[in-house]
N, C-alpha and C positions, 0 to 999 in steps of 0.2 A: 504493500500500500504506500510506503514512503516514496518509492520511485514515481508512482502515478501522481501522488499529491504534489511532488516537486514540479512535475511537468505542468500541471494545472496552474500552479502559482507563477511559474515563469511566463506562461502565456497571458495571465492576468496582468502582469507587469507591462507587457507590450500594449495591452488595451487601455492602460492608464487608470484603472479603477483604484479607488482608495483601498488600502489594505495595510495590515500590520505584520504580514509575513516577514517582510524585510522592513524593519523600522528602527531607526536610531533615536536615542534620546538626545535632542538638540539642546545645547546650552545657550542661554541668552547672554551674548558676549558684549553687546554695546547698548548705550542709551539711545533714545530716539534722535538725538542731535548728530549722531555719528554719520559720516559720509560713506561708510563702508557698504559695499554691495554684497559681500559674503557674510554668511552667518545670520544669527537672529538678533534683532534689536527689540527693546522694550522699555517700559518706564524705568526710571533710575532704580527704584526699589526692587525691580526684578533682575537687574544685572547680576550675573554670577550664579543664578539659579538655573537648574534644568527646567526646560519649558513645561514638562509634565508636572513637576513638583510645584511650579508657580501656579498653574491652573488648578491643580488639586487643592492646594492650600486656599486659593481664592474661593472655590466652590464650598469648601468646609467653612470658610469665614462667612460667606453669605448665609449659610444655613444656621450657624451658631449665633451670629450677631444680628441676623434679620435685617440686613442692609442690601437693598436691591442694587445690582451692579451690571454694567454693560462692558463687554470686552470686544473691541474690533480686532480681527486678524486680517492683515492685508499683505499684499505681495503680488508678483506677476503670476501669469498662468502657469500652473504646474508646480507651484512652490510648496504645496502640501496643506493648503487651507482647509479643503474639504476633508482630508484625512483627519485633521485635528478635530473637526466638528462632528463628522458623521461616525467616526470610529473611536478616537481617543476620548473625547469628552463624554460621549455616550457610555463608554466603558467605565470611565471614572465614576459617573453618576450611578450606574447600576451596581458597581462594586461597593461604593461607599454608602448608598442609601436604599437600594433595591426598591421595594414597593412603597417606600415613603417618599418617592419622587415621581415627577412627571417629566418626560423628555419629549420634546417636539422638534422636528427638523423640517425646514422648508427650503427647497432648492429652486431658486427663481429661474434657473436655466430651463425648467420644464413647465413654467407657468403658462405663458401665452405670448403672443406677439402683438396683442392689442389691448387697450384699456378696458373695453367693454367686457371682455372675458376674464379679466384678472380677478375681480372679487369673487365671482362664482367658483372659479378654480381654486382660489385661496381657501374658501370655506370647505370645498370638497376634500382638499388635502388635509385640512385640520380635522374635519369630521372623520375622515377615513382613518387617520392615526388614532384618534380617540376611540373609535369603535374597535379597531384591530387590537388595541391594548386593553379594551374594556375599562377604560378610565372612568367613564360616566357611571357604569354599573358599580364600580368600587366606591366612588365618591358618594353615590346616592345611598349605598348600604350603610354609610356612617351617619346619615341624616335620619330624622324622625319619620318613619314610614307613614304614619297616620297623618302627618302634616307635610308630606313631601312637596306638594304643589306650592304651598305658601312659603316653604323653606327655599325652594328654588327661585321663586319670584324675588326674594331678597337679593339674590346675586345676579340674576339675569335681567331683571327689571323689564321683562317682555313676555307677556302671557302667551303669545303665539310660539315663541321659542321654547318656553317651558312645556307647552303642550307637545311639541315635537320631540323634546328630550324624553318626556315620559313614554312616548311611543317608541323611541329608540331603545329603551331598556325593557320593553315589554317581552314576556316569554312567547307571545303570539307572533308567528312569522309574518302574517298579513299586516298586523299593526306596526311592526318594525319596518315593513316595506313602505308604509306611508311616510315614515320619517326619512327613509332613504330618498324617496321621491322628492321630498322638500329640500334636503341638504345637498343632494346631487343634481338638483335641477338648476336651471338658469334664471328662474323667476325670483329667487331670493334677493331682497334689496340690501343695499350697503348698510343701512341701520341695523337690520337683523343680523348681518354678518358681524358687525362690530359689537353688538350686544352679546352675541354668542361667544365671541373671542374673549371679551373682557369678563363676562359672567363666568366662563369656565375657569379662567385664571383666578378670579376672585374666590370661587368655590374651593378650588384646589388649595390655595394659600390659606384660606380660613380653616381648612381641615389639616393644617400643619404639614402640607406637602412641600418639598423643595421643587420648584418649577424651573426647568432649564429649557430655554427656547433658542434654537439655532437658526439663523437666517443666512443661507448660503448664496453667494453670487448676487449680492444686492444691487450691483451695478446694472444688472439686466433691467431693472425698473426704468432706467433712463431710456433704454431701447424700446420698451413697451409704450412709453408716452413721452415723445419729444417735447411736449409742452411743459413737462415736469409737474403738472397738477397732481397726477397719481403719486409720483415720488414723494411730493411734499405731504400729501395726505397720509401716506404710509409711514413716513418718518415721524410725522407729528402725532397721528392718532393711534398708531400701533406701538411704535418703539418709545418715543419720548413720553407719551401719555401713560403708558404702562409703568415706566420707571417713576413717574411722578405720583400716580395713584397708589402704587404698591412700594413706595420707597422704603418703608420699614417692614418689608416682608421678605420671604425667602425666594427671591426672583433673580435669576441669573440669565442675562441675554447675551448671546454671542452673535456677531455678524461677521461675515467675510466679504471682502470686496477686492476687486482687482486694483492694482496700482502699478501700471506700466509706466516707465519713465517718459515715454512719448505721448501717452494719452491721459495720464493722471486721473483715472476714473474715480478714485476715492476722493480726491480734492474737489472734483465736480459735484460729487454727491453731497459733500459738506457745504458747498456754496449754495445749494438749493434751499437748505434750511439752517438758519443761524442757531435756532433753538436746539436742533439735533447736533450741530457742530459743537455747541458749548458743552454738551454732556459727554462727548467722546474724545475731544482733543486731549492729547497726552496719555491716552489709555491704550494706544495701539500696540499690537505685537506684529512686527514686520518680519516676514519669512523671506530671507534672501537666498542667494546661491549657496551651495554646499561649500564648506571650507575643505581644504586638502585633508584635514584630519577626519572630517565627516565622510568624505569619499572613501578613505581607507577603511573606516569602520563598516561602511556598507559592503565594500568588496570582501572584507573578512567574513561578514555574515553570509554573503552569498556563497563564497567558496566553501564555508563550513556546511551550510545546509544542502548544497547541491553536490557536495563531496568532490570538488574540483581538485585534481591532482596538480603537482608542482608545474609540470610542463604546460598544462592547459591554463593554469593560473597566469603564467608568464604571457602566454598567447592572448588571453583575455585582457590583461592590463595593457599590452601593446596596442591591441585593436581599439581599446577605449581611448587611449592617448591620441591615436590617429584620427579619431572620430570627432571629438568635442574638446574645446579648450576650456569651457566653463559649464557648470551644470546646475540646473534646478533639480530638486529631488525626482520629479516625474521623468524629466528628460534623461537623467542619469540612469534611473532604474530601467526605463524602456530600452535605452541603448544597450545596457548590459544584457537584457533579456533577448533582444534581437541577435546579439552576438552569440549568445548561448544556443539559440536556435540554429544559427549558421554552423556552429561547432558540433551539432548533432545531439544536444542535450534534450531535445524534445522529439527526437525521431522515434518511430514506433516499429515494432516487429510485425511480421505477417500474422502471427497468432493474436497480437493485440488488435490489429485491424479486424480480424475475424470476430473477436469479441465485441468490438465497437458496433459492427454491423448487426450482429445478433441482438445486442441490447436494444438498439433503436428499432429493429424489426419487431422485437417483442412488444415494445411500447406502441408501435404502429398497429399491430394486429390485436392487441388486448381488447379495445372497444368492440371489435367485430366478434371476437370470441364470446364476450359477455352477452352480446345481443343474441347469440346462438345458445346461451345457457351455460357456457363453460366459465364459471365464475372464479374457480380456483386456478390461478395461473402461476406456475413455478417461476422463480426469479432467475434461474439459470438452467442449463441443460440437464437432462435427466436420462439415466441409463435404464432401459427397459428391455428385457429379453436379450441382454448382451449388446444392445445397440444404443447409441447416444443420440437422443432427439434434442434439437436446439430449443424447441418450444413445446412445452407439454402443459396441458390444462385438463381439468375434470369438472363435471357438472356437480350440482348440489346433491349431497347424499340423500337417498331415500331408503327407508326401512325395507329390507328383503328384496331390494331391486339392485341390479347392476348399475354402476355409475358410468355414464358415457364419458369417453375420453377424446381428447384432441391431440393429434401428433403433427408437429410441424418441422420443416427444414428451412433454415434461413441461411443463404449462402451468397457471398460476393465473388464467387468463382468466375473465371473469365468465360467468354462466349464459346470458345472452342471446346471447353471441357464440361459445359453445363449439362449436355445430354447424358454424359456418363454419370454425373452426380444424380440426375433424376432417376436413371436406371438403378443406381445403388440404393436410393431412397425407396423405390418400388420393391426392390429385392428384400429390403428390411421388412417392409410391411407384409409382403407375401409370406415370409418365414414366420411372422407373428400372427398370421390370420388364424382365426378360430381359437386363439390363445389370448394374448394381451390385446390384440386388435380385432374388433368385431364390428365391421361396417354395418351389418344387418341390425345391430343393436344401437344404432345412432352414433357410432364412433366417427370422428371427423378427421380428415387429413388435408394438409395445405402445404404449399411450397412458395417461398418468398425469395426473390432475387432482384437485382437492379434492373432498370429499364434497358431495353434493347439487348438483352441477353438471350431471350427465347426466340428460336426460329419456329417455323410451322410444325416441323416434325417433333420438336420438344413439347409444343403446346398440345399436339394430338396425343402424345404419350401420356401427358398428365390427365387429359380429358378421358382417355380410354380407361384409366385406372381410378376415375372419380376423385381426382385430387384437385382441389381448388388452387389457383395460382394468383399471386399478387406481385406486381412490379413496384418496387419501393426503392427510391434513391435516398439514402440516408444523408446526414450532415457531411459524411466523409466520402461521398461518392467521387469528388474531385481527386482525393488522395488515392482512392482505389483505381480510378482510371489512369492516374499518373504512373502508378506502379506498372500497369500494363504497357503504357507507352515507353517506359524505360526498359521494357523487356524482362521485368522481374515477375516471377510467377505469383499468382494469387490463388494457387491451388489450396483448397481447404483440407486440412488433415484432421484426424480425430484426436488431436492432442488435447490435454486437459485445458479448461478455460483459464485465462489469465486475467489479471486485474484490469478494470476499465481505465482508459486514459483519455486524453483530449488531444486532438490534432490542432496544430497551430492555425488560428483564424484571427482575423482582425476584429471580428465581433463575436461576442458570446451568443450562441444560438438559443433562443427561447421560443417555445411554441405557444399558441393561443391557450392550449390546455393547461399551461403552467400558471395561468391567472385563476385565482380562486373564484369559483362561480361559473366558469366556462367549462362545461362538460361536452361530450361528443355531439349532442343534439344542438347546443348553442353554437358550437364550432362550425357545424354544417350550415346553420343559418347565416353566420357571419361571412362564410366563404361565398354564399350566394350573392352578397353585396360587395364582393371583391376585397374582403378583409381576410387575408391569408396568413399574415404574420403579425407579430407583436408591434412592429414598426407601423404597419398599416393601421392597426387599432389606435395607436397614439396620434397619428396624423389625421384620423377621420373626423368628420363633422358629426357629432352625436345627433343633432336635430335632424339632419338630412338622412342619416342612416336609419334612425327610428321611423321615419316616414316611409322608408322603402323596405322595411323588414317586419314580419309579423311575429310577435312573441318576445320581442326585446325592446324595452323602453329606454328613454334618455337617461333615467336615473341609473339603470344597470350599466349602460355604456360609460357614463361618467365615472362610476365606481371602478369599472374594469380598467379604464384609462389611467386612473390614479394608481391602481395596483401595478399596472404595467410599468409606469414610470419608476415606481419604487423598486420593482424587480430589476430593471435595467441598471438602476443606480446603486445596486447592492455591491 
């Protein structure tokens, strides 16, 4: 498993996702007046501390002293701002306070490109996180249940919002759905949104929770609204007002913002609201380029975790030196990862490729098997009667009755050899006939292979033996085809299964079914309106899609879109 995990992590480094697999504790070296471009800068009282220790102490201080605090984290793209907010700060909060805390994360990269959609999407994101973590359920359990409505009115000051909150925590599915329709719709007005946001924070703080709110990529607000009206409203009515209202409470707000030398995004943001600027000036943590010491620390970590030998280490260092002269954390890590790929550290064996194809084929066929009543599907190959079947499933057990079985072969074998593989599969089945395999008693057989592998004679052979066939191109079909073009065999052997790995891709591949709430039937409906991928879902217009599809409403689409964005950003 270690080898497979390492491959996965290397490929995540290329994709630039926040992670702490390779993570160094950065020291705050200079105060904010320093002209240095390397290292971390911060307020004078932070200098000399490790960044993680400074933030941990500040969170603890906010909780113990009940003094609301804001901390801006700024720097150029790829400096590690999101990693601090989405991984490190979240980890600190969970470790230190657990269920005595509320953590909320907003990434403005994925909000909208116009002002009209901003507020509805903001509340969808907020409500989605609250529901996912069952925050409202937990908070309401601590209130007087007989006076719950009047208790909530004290905090939310909006009877319509309170009504929807009560619906959202109802045990009845239909009642909860009415709340989803409200919060995930586009008709909710700005006043209701602000009442919900402020009310939720007020309720959590009143019940002695530490509330940590992270706003990532705040500079995107300027792109959404060039007039800066939206930016000012957000800075004034969300950030500044929260700090003012809850100044003697356990509230910790973190914002991240780009500050490129040529564009000065953070300075522009401050110029829009003097009130906002006055509360953040001098509190910034500035993440700069890696120092030579930090680069060496990262290299040491990677060499240790990947088990890079001396000669390869020298080659890696030489290639890095020839590639970049200065490094931000993301650039440095992705460069190392790409070099490791070129050095073969993410290459895969033929047996690994076989397992990858089988695994995805099993996921592909599972809904079809369940529709036929084969509900128990094995997670790996199974040996029956001396033969190893790639996919094996059984129907539900019934007293005194034989349980129907499903036998499947999933192969990425090349076109020249596919007929021989089919003949071998049929031979296995014939030898088991009237023993383990009983087609007359509803046993089922099927064959899965990539597209354009089956010729007419192969198809006739499958049909004549009552074997269903499916053409399935997995995520790794390009890699499979590449092996054939290079003249390397993709002949499948009966060797034991090996661990699952991941082939190098620029994007992590998610399917629609990875979104909670999208099952096989909903997936079919979405594909009917040309939503085939998670990217299609995120880019779609929910109102337009809902008009052209039966059985899926705007609320469900908005909920799935928010889940999809969270999934991609993991």
